[in-house]
Each structure stands twice: as structure tokens, then as C-alpha cells.
C-alpha positions in Angstrom: 110.5 102.8 103.5 108.8 102.7 106.8 106.2 99.9 107.4 102.6 100.7 106.2 100.2 102.1 107.0 101.3 105.7 106.6 99.1 108.5 107.9 99.1 112.1 106.7 97.3 115.2 108.0 97.1 118.7 106.8 94.9 121.8 107.5 93.3 124.2 105.1 92.2 127.6 106.4 90.1 130.0 104.4 87.5 132.7 104.7 84.3 133.0 102.7 86.1 134.3 99.7 89.7 134.7 98.4 92.8 132.6 99.1 93.2 129.7 101.4 96.3 128.4 103.2 97.4 124.8 103.3 99.6 123.9 106.2 101.1 120.7 107.7 103.5 120.1 110.5 107.1 120.8 109.5 106.2 122.1 106.0 106.1 125.6 104.5 102.5 127.1 104.2 101.1 127.0 100.7 98.7 129.6 99.3 95.8 128.1 97.3 92.9 129.6 95.4 90.5 128.6 92.7 91.9 128.8 89.1 90.8 131.5 86.7 88.5 129.0 85.0 86.5 128.9 88.2 86.6 132.7 88.7 89.6 132.6 91.0 92.6 135.0 90.7 94.6 132.5 88.7 97.8 133.4 90.6 98.0 130.7 93.2 98.2 126.9 93.3 94.7 125.5 92.6 93.3 122.1 93.6 93.6 121.2 89.9 97.3 122.2 89.7 98.0 120.5 93.1 96.6 117.3 91.8 98.7 117.4 88.6 101.7 118.2 90.8 101.0 115.3 93.0 100.8 112.9 90.0 104.0 114.3 88.5 106.1 114.3 91.7 104.9 110.8 92.6 106.1 109.6 89.2 109.5 111.3 89.8 109.9 109.9 93.3 108.7 106.4 92.4 111.0 106.4 89.3 114.0 107.5 91.6 113.3 104.5 93.8 112.9 102.0 91.0 116.0 103.4 89.1 118.1 103.1 92.3 116.9 99.5 93.0 117.4 98.5 89.3 120.9 100.2 89.1 119.6 102.5 86.3 121.5 105.8 86.2 119.8 109.0 85.2 120.9 112.6 85.2 117.5 114.4 85.4 113.8 114.1 84.9 111.7 117.0 83.6 108.0 116.1 83.5 105.3 118.2 81.9 101.9 117.0 83.2 98.6 118.1 81.7 95.0 117.4 82.6 91.7 118.0 81.1 88.6 118.7 83.2 85.3 118.0 81.6 81.7 117.1 82.5 80.8 113.4 81.9 77.8 111.7 83.3 76.7 114.9 85.1 80.0 115.0 87.0 82.8 117.5 86.5 86.1 115.7 86.8 89.5 115.1 85.4 88.8 113.0 82.2 92.5 112.8 81.1 95.9 113.2 82.7 99.1 112.7 80.8 102.7 112.9 82.2 105.3 113.6 79.6 108.6 113.0 81.3 111.9 113.6 79.6 114.5 111.5 81.3 118.1 112.5 80.6 120.6 109.6 81.1 124.3 109.5 81.0 125.9 108.9 77.5 125.8 105.2 76.7 123.0 104.3 79.1 120.8 101.2 78.3 117.6 102.8 77.0 115.7 99.5 77.4 116.6 99.4 81.0 115.5 103.0 81.5 112.2 102.2 79.7 111.6 99.2 82.1 112.2 101.5 85.1 109.7 104.1 83.6 107.2 101.3 83.1 107.7 99.9 86.6 107.4 103.4 88.2 104.2 104.2 86.3 102.5 101.0 87.6 103.6 101.6 91.2 102.9 105.3 91.6 100.7 105.7 94.7 98.9 108.8 93.6 98.1 107.6 90.1 96.9 104.3 91.5 94.6 106.1 93.8 92.7 108.0 91.1 89.7 107.0 89.0 91.1 108.8 86.0 93.6 106.9 84.0 97.1 108.5 83.9 98.9 108.2 80.7 102.7 108.3 80.3 104.4 109.6 77.2 108.1 109.4 78.1 111.1 110.6 76.1 114.6 109.1 76.9 117.4 111.5 76.0 121.1 110.7 76.4 123.4 113.5 77.5 126.3 114.3 75.3 129.4 112.3 75.9 132.2 114.2 77.8 134.6 115.8 75.5 
């Protein structure tokens, strides 16, 4: 990792209605729009989906780093991330975010070591740590079948 602080910048371009384009140097443009729940088209990445994607991908990338440093092998992570938006105290906000990662490990892997890596990654995720909403983790550890 490069020394802190890290600075990031992106540009959002949009007209008075319709889609917007998110862009950043060196990255592919991303089409965004309000979700159907807010009268958007429902066929583009919304701010709500982008936030959940940021939480989920941050968990994965942090887990990768922790697993590597801890010598914990894994084959794959598939994380389903869900969030609830509600109005509380007169403010519409995410009231609940849950990440449900399924971590597939090689046959015979130490499940306790994998769980420790999951816990450490959850506590060190930059995006989750930056939110007011608590992010819950409901992991499943699954060993791949032994080679025949």
C-alpha cells in the first residue's frame, strides 16, 4: 500500500433529467440513474446500488489482503449485499446493510483461520468504516470438493 493520505477524484455529468455519466481518469465511464423506486428507469447503476457495490467490493479486497498476510488460502468469494432504505428521524437513509459472503476454500482448509480473516477484514474495511449505518456480515465458509 502506498503511504496515506490517498486522494480520489471523479466527475459526474448529467442533464436536467435522465441518465448521468460518472467518469474518472483511467477508468471506463459508468452510466448512472435513479432507481425505479425513485422514478428512475431502473436499468442503470443507481447511487444506492453503487454504495452496496462499494461496501461489498471493499470487503472482498480487504479480505484478500488479510488472507494473503495471514497465509489463508481461498478459492473464491461470492458476496450478496443487501440494503434497506427507510425514513428515520425525518431523514431518508440506509438503515441496514448486510453482506453475505460465501467463501470457498480449498479442501481441508482451517475454517477457524478463515473466520478470523473474515472478522479482521470486516473490521478494517475502509468503506464500511466510513458509513454511519452499521454493516453486518453473515458469512458462509464452504470447502471445495477434494480432488478425485
